[in-house]
C-alpha positions in Angstrom: -23.3 -41.2 -22.0 -23.6 -38.6 -24.4 -25.0 -39.8 -27.5 -23.8 -37.0 -29.8 -20.4 -38.1 -29.0 -21.0 -41.3 -30.6 -18.4 -41.6 -33.8 -15.3 -39.2 -32.9 -13.2 -39.2 -35.8 -10.6 -42.0 -35.4 -7.3 -38.8 -35.9 -8.6 -36.8 -32.6 -8.5 -40.8 -30.6 -5.1 -41.2 -32.2 -4.6 -38.0 -31.0 -5.9 -38.9 -27.6 -4.0 -41.8 -26.7 -0.4 -39.8 -27.8 -1.1 -37.0 -25.6 -2.2 -39.3 -22.4 -5.7 -37.3 -22.5 -7.8 -40.6 -23.8 -9.2 -41.9 -20.3 -10.0 -38.8 -19.6 -12.3 -38.7 -22.9 -13.5 -42.2 -21.8 -14.8 -40.3 -18.2 -15.8 -37.2 -19.4 -17.7 -39.2 -21.6 -19.8 -41.2 -19.5 -20.2 -38.5 -16.5 -23.9 -37.4 -15.2 -22.5 -34.3 -14.7 -20.7 -31.5 -16.5 -19.3 -28.6 -15.6 -18.8 -26.2 -18.4 -14.5 -26.7 -18.3 -15.4 -30.7 -18.3 -17.9 -30.1 -21.6 -15.9 -27.7 -23.2 -12.3 -30.6 -22.8 -14.6 -33.1 -24.1 -15.0 -30.7 -27.1 -12.4 -30.7 -27.7 -11.5 -34.2 -27.0 -14.2 -35.0 -29.2 -13.5 -33.1 -32.5 -10.1 -30.5 -31.5 -7.7 -30.0 -33.3 -4.5 -31.8 -32.4 -3.2 -28.4 -31.2 -5.7 -28.2 -29.3 -5.7 -32.0 -27.9 -2.2 -31.3 -27.1 -3.0 -27.8 -25.2 -5.0 -30.0 -22.7 -2.4 -31.7 -22.2 -0.1 -29.5 -21.1 -3.0 -27.6 -19.0 -3.4 -31.0 -17.7 
C-alpha cells in the first residue's frame, strides 16, 4: 500500500462510489508497480476534483 494515500478526503471517497471507481482505487492503492497512467488515475481518485473523477469514469 502506498503510504501517501492514507487519508483520502471524504468527498473523494464519495465521488469514487458515485462514479463506480472505488474498486479501481483500492486495486491501484494495493498495486506494487503502477504504470504512469495508473499512477495518474490514482492521484486523481485520491485528490482530484469531482469533474476529474467523472471524466475518469467516462473514459473507462
